[in-house]
FIGU-229020 format. One record per atom (N, C-alpha, C): z, x negated, y. Coordinates in steps of 0.001 Angstrom, whole numbers, plus 500000, padded with zeros to 6 digits. Layout:
<rs>
ZXY;...
</rs>
This chain:
<rs>
476763485530480713;477357485572482035;477276484187482675;477124484227483969;477100482959484682;478522482457484885;478639481159485081;479978480596485280;480616481121486564;479799481454487566;480325482015488807;480935483385488555;480245484217487772;480763485541487458;482036485431486634;482056484534485669;483248484329484849;484421483920485737;484181483038486672;485249482593487582;485750483753488433;484839484563488954;485241485714489781;486039486735488972;485562487035487768;486253488002486921;487626487497486504;487732486214486213;489016485619485855;489983485699487033;489480485423488223;490322485512489424;490817486942489635;489931487919489457;490329489320489599;491394489702488582;491186489269487355;492116489600486278;493498489011486529;493548487818487077;494814487110487254;495457487294488628;494740487919489544;495283488059490897;496341489153490939;497323488984491823;498334490037491962;497671491314492460;498123492429491947;497528493709492308;498292494309493476;497554494786494459;498181495503495554;497188496506496111;497717497597496597;496869498622497194;496645498306498674;495828499108499295;495514498906500706;496761499059501575;497648499989501226;498871500166502002;499691498879501995;499850498262500828;500609497013500736;499938495891501506;498619495851501449;497892494823502205;498154494982503701;498137496222504176;498424496488505585;499871496120505892;500784496541505044;502200496245505235;502427494735505337;501789493980504466;501952492525504452;501326491848505664;500418492534506346;499781491955507524;500573492207508810;501590493057508722;502381493427509904;503398492345510249;503835492375511521;504952491499511887;506209492027511191;507235491205511135;508439491518510353;509113492816510792;509153493087512084;509819494293512576;509081495551512127;507754495572512303;506953496731511879;506987496882510364;506946495761509675;506984495782508213;508289496403507723;509400496009508314;510707496532507900;510807498030508173;510381498457509344;510463499872509692;509544500716508817;508334500235508587;507388500961507740;507913501041506310;508509499979505827;509090499982504481;510233500984504370;511046501061505412;512140502040505415;511585503462505386;510545503697506180;509941505033506252;509348505435504909;508614504549504287;507913504889503040;508895505033501877;510086504431501989;511075504509500917;511802505848500875;511751506597501961;512432507895501999;511589508907501226;512145509533500197;511370510508499407;510869511656500290;509697512144499978;509089513211500770;509941514478500789;510755514674499756;511596515868499686;512763515793500670;513086514590501117;514204514388502038;513846514962503410;514739515737504009;514436516323505317;514223515277506414;514698514047506202;514520512982507193;513234512180506985;512429512557505985;511227511772505700;510154512012506763;509322510996506925;508155511084507791;506988511485506896;506228512473507313;505117512937506474;504054511852506356;503287511924505272;502188510985505076;501197511076506227;500930512293506677;499979512487507777;500482511802509045;501756512000509375;502306511373510579;502293509847510481;502586509318509294;502548507870509105;501127507347509258;500167508049508664;498762507649508785;498326507671510244;498681508717510963;498297508813512375;498898507670513190;500151507309512902;500785506190513600;500063504880513288;499748504665512017;499065503434511627;497652503374512212;496940504483512152;495598504522512739;495645504290514237;496680504828514881;496839504644516316;497008503187516707;497444502385515746;497596500951515993;496413500159515437;495369500879515005;494141500213514588;493972499994513096;494909500449512293;494783500271510849;493876501349510267;492998500941509360;492072501856508695;492708502280507374;493332503435507378;494058503906506195;493988505418506133;494009505946504917;493950507388504717;495224507932504101;495353509232504169;496545509908503665;496735509691502170;495662509713501410;495811509545499956;496329508150499604;495953507150500375;496447505791500129;497958505732500314;498451506335501391;499889506375501647;500592507198500567;500024508333500234;500615509212499228;500711508524497872;499649507853497455;499656507172496152;500688506046496127;500790505308497228;501783504230497268;503194504816497231;503411505843498003;504737506469498064;505142507028496691;504171507555495947;504454508123494619;504396507071493513;504117505833493892;504077504697492962;503016504868491875;501852505358492309;500729505482491372;499524504692491878;499773503714492740;498702502885493296;498571501596492475;497725500707492939;497499499441492231;498728498543492203;499675498774493094;500895497957493145;501814498212491949;501639499333491296;502567499754490252;501851499974488925;502552499688487868;502071500016486526;503179500828485885;502877502047485564;503865502961484999;505101503090485886;504867503136487211;505949503329488161;506772502077488459;506375500941487891;507100499682488095;506237498737488918;506833498138489937;506103497229490829;505541496050490034;504244495769490253;503599494628489596;504161493325490116;
</rs>
């Protein structure tokens, strides 16, 4: 292996893991970030929850490139942000 590849692989291995949803969330201003975090924290079974589709449509409407499965995986804590349901 080249030293460049070793450096890249080491960086990947040691970098904090986050999914695309978290990357988008972290790029938002504080107000949008707080509201989006509140929305995603409400379990889907709760009658007050916002559906994944509606959240995706809202985010896409503001220019974010995100899909329903990305939101669903983050909400269910099975994305790159979590290991065995625990935040990395």
